[in-house]
C-alpha positions as CSV (number, residue, x, y, z in Angstrom):
1,M,0.0,0.0,0.0
2,S,1.4,3.4,-1.0
3,K,2.1,6.0,1.7
4,V,0.2,9.2,1.5
5,C,0.4,12.5,3.4
6,E,-2.1,15.3,3.2
7,Y,-0.4,18.7,3.1
8,F,-2.6,21.6,4.2
9,F,-0.9,25.0,3.7
10,A,-1.5,28.7,3.0
11,P,0.9,30.1,0.4
12,H,1.6,33.2,2.5
13,S,2.4,31.4,5.7
14,P,6.0,32.0,7.0
15,F,6.1,28.7,8.7
16,A,4.9,26.9,5.6
17,Y,7.8,28.7,3.7
18,L,10.3,27.5,6.4
19,G,9.2,23.9,6.1
20,H,8.1,23.5,2.5
21,E,11.3,22.3,0.9
22,R,12.2,20.1,3.9
23,F,8.8,18.4,3.8
24,V,9.0,17.8,0.1
25,A,12.5,16.2,0.5
26,L,11.3,14.0,3.3
27,A,8.4,12.7,1.3
28,E,10.7,11.9,-1.6
29,K,13.2,10.2,0.8
30,Y,10.5,7.9,2.2
31,N,8.5,7.5,-1.0
32,V,5.5,9.2,0.4
33,Q,2.9,10.6,-1.9
34,I,2.0,14.2,-1.1
35,L,-1.6,15.5,-1.5
36,P,-1.2,19.3,-1.7
37,K,-4.2,21.1,-0.2
38,P,-3.9,24.8,-0.2
39,F,-6.7,26.2,1.9
40,D,-8.3,29.4,3.2
41,L,-6.5,30.0,6.5
42,S,-8.7,33.0,7.3
43,K,-11.8,30.9,7.3
44,I,-10.2,28.3,9.5
45,F,-9.1,31.0,11.9
46,G,-12.7,32.1,12.0
47,V,-14.0,28.7,13.3
48,S,-11.0,27.7,15.3
49,G,-10.4,30.7,17.5
50,G,-7.2,31.9,15.6
51,L,-6.5,35.6,15.1
52,P,-5.0,37.3,12.1
53,L,-1.6,38.8,12.9
54,A,-2.7,42.4,13.3
55,K,-5.3,41.4,16.0
56,R,-2.8,39.3,18.1
57,A,-1.5,40.7,21.4
58,P,1.7,42.7,21.1
59,Q,3.7,40.1,23.1
60,R,2.6,37.4,20.7
61,Q,3.5,39.4,17.7
62,A,7.0,40.2,19.1
63,Y,7.6,36.5,20.0
64,R,6.6,35.4,16.5
65,L,9.3,37.6,15.0
66,K,11.9,36.1,17.3
67,E,10.9,32.6,16.4
68,L,11.0,33.4,12.7
69,A,14.5,34.8,13.1
70,R,15.7,31.7,15.1
71,W,14.3,29.3,12.6
72,S,15.7,31.2,9.6
73,E,19.2,31.2,11.2
74,F,18.9,27.6,12.3
75,L,17.8,26.3,8.9
76,G,20.1,28.6,7.0
77,K,17.1,29.8,5.0
78,P,17.0,33.5,4.1
79,M,14.0,35.3,5.3
80,I,12.7,38.9,5.4
81,L,11.0,39.0,8.8
82,Q,8.6,41.9,7.9
83,P,8.2,41.8,4.1
84,T,6.6,44.8,2.4
85,Y,3.7,42.8,1.1
86,F,2.5,41.0,4.2
87,P,-0.1,40.4,5.4
88,V,-1.3,39.5,2.0
89,N,-4.3,37.8,0.5
90,S,-3.1,34.5,-1.0
91,D,-6.3,33.1,-2.3
92,T,-5.5,33.6,-6.0
93,A,-2.0,32.1,-5.5
94,A,-3.6,29.1,-3.8
95,R,-6.0,28.6,-6.7
96,M,-3.1,28.9,-9.2
97,I,-1.3,26.2,-7.3
98,I,-4.4,24.0,-7.5
99,A,-4.7,24.8,-11.2
100,A,-1.1,23.7,-11.7
101,Q,-1.9,20.5,-9.8
102,L,-4.8,19.7,-12.1
103,A,-2.9,20.6,-15.3
104,H,0.6,19.4,-14.6
105,G,0.6,17.2,-11.5
106,T,1.8,17.3,-7.9
107,A,5.4,18.0,-8.5
108,A,4.6,21.1,-10.6
109,S,2.2,22.4,-8.0
110,L,4.7,21.9,-5.2
111,R,7.4,23.8,-7.2
112,L,5.0,26.6,-7.8
113,A,4.0,26.7,-4.1
114,G,7.6,27.0,-3.1
115,A,8.3,29.8,-5.6
116,V,5.2,31.7,-4.4
117,M,6.4,31.3,-0.8
118,R,9.9,32.5,-1.7
119,G,8.3,35.4,-3.5
120,V,6.8,36.7,-0.2
121,W,9.6,35.8,2.3
122,E,12.8,36.2,0.2
123,E,12.0,38.4,-2.8
124,Q,9.6,41.1,-1.6
125,K,6.9,40.2,-4.2
126,N,3.2,40.9,-3.9
127,I,1.5,37.6,-4.4
128,A,-1.9,39.3,-4.4
129,D,-0.9,40.9,-7.7
130,N,-2.0,38.9,-10.7
131,D,1.0,40.0,-12.9
132,T,3.4,39.0,-10.2
133,L,1.8,35.5,-10.0
134,V,2.0,35.1,-13.8
135,A,5.7,36.1,-13.8
136,I,6.4,33.5,-11.0
137,A,4.7,30.8,-13.0
138,N,6.4,31.8,-16.2
139,A,9.8,31.6,-14.5
140,L,9.0,27.9,-13.9
141,D,8.3,27.4,-17.6
142,H,4.5,27.4,-17.1
143,D,2.0,29.5,-19.1
144,G,1.3,31.8,-16.2
145,A,-1.6,33.5,-18.0
146,A,-3.2,30.2,-18.7
147,L,-2.8,29.1,-15.0
148,L,-4.3,32.4,-13.8
149,K,-7.3,32.0,-16.1
150,S,-7.8,28.4,-14.9
151,S,-7.6,29.6,-11.3
152,E,-10.7,31.7,-11.9
153,T,-12.8,28.7,-13.0
154,A,-15.6,27.2,-10.9
155,S,-13.9,23.8,-10.8
156,V,-10.7,25.3,-9.2
157,Q,-12.7,27.4,-6.8
158,A,-14.6,24.2,-5.8
159,E,-11.3,22.4,-5.0
160,F,-10.1,25.4,-2.9
161,D,-13.4,25.3,-1.0
162,R,-13.2,21.6,-0.6
163,F,-9.7,21.7,0.8
164,T,-10.9,24.4,3.3
165,D,-13.8,22.2,4.3
166,E,-11.6,19.2,4.7
167,A,-9.2,21.2,6.9
168,N,-12.1,22.2,9.1
169,A,-13.4,18.7,9.3
170,A,-9.9,17.4,10.2
171,S,-9.7,20.0,13.1
172,V,-6.8,21.9,11.3
173,F,-6.2,25.3,12.9
174,G,-3.0,26.5,11.4
175,A,-0.5,26.1,8.6
176,P,1.4,24.1,7.6
177,W,-0.5,21.0,8.7
178,F,0.4,17.4,7.8
179,I,-1.9,14.4,8.1
180,Y,-0.3,11.0,7.9
181,E,-2.0,7.7,8.7
182,G,-4.8,9.7,10.4
183,E,-2.4,11.6,12.7
184,G,-2.1,15.4,12.4
185,Y,1.1,17.4,12.8
186,W,1.0,21.2,13.1
187,G,3.9,23.3,12.0
188,Q,7.3,23.0,10.3
189,D,8.8,22.4,13.7
190,R,7.0,19.1,13.8
191,L,8.7,17.7,10.8
192,D,11.0,15.6,13.0
193,F,7.9,13.7,14.1
194,V,6.6,13.6,10.6
195,E,9.8,11.9,9.5
196,R,9.6,9.4,12.4
197,A,6.1,8.5,11.2
198,F,7.3,8.2,7.6
199,A,10.1,5.9,8.8
200,G,7.6,3.8,10.8
201,K,9.2,4.6,14.2
């Protein structure tokens, strides 16, 4: 029986950015199939008690920045802690990632997701801007305009809504979130446990 891991993420999430490449590499190492499920984190916050960044207490906001700096240094992964275009609406980006999945497969969608995340956290790009998203997709040798057009279709929106509903049903309350063999793992800092599960430990 093949091993499968559901991967719930929001393209603008800093912690998804920090863990994305490591997670993809782990899945490849242990021959685990990834089911990418970009979802609407704001809707999940609304039903799970989470708060958008601007509404969090000052001490929580300050600690978040310290954690991001620690992980960026620890992982050797460049990161702009307070990028110009953040907070940002990533719904269109999420739908383009879904469109890439439907048109070109999982590997392509994961590469696009990684490029979008880098756009926010390394490259000061506005991923709420359609032209920016098209350029990111074009740089990966996709037809970015075609993916953008596909992202606006009812079928892609239905997938986005479905992934959000599935996240809610699975009691997801943050991103990234990994579900493997019925067990949920929240955050890139839980990838050690995800790896243990992949390895059967």
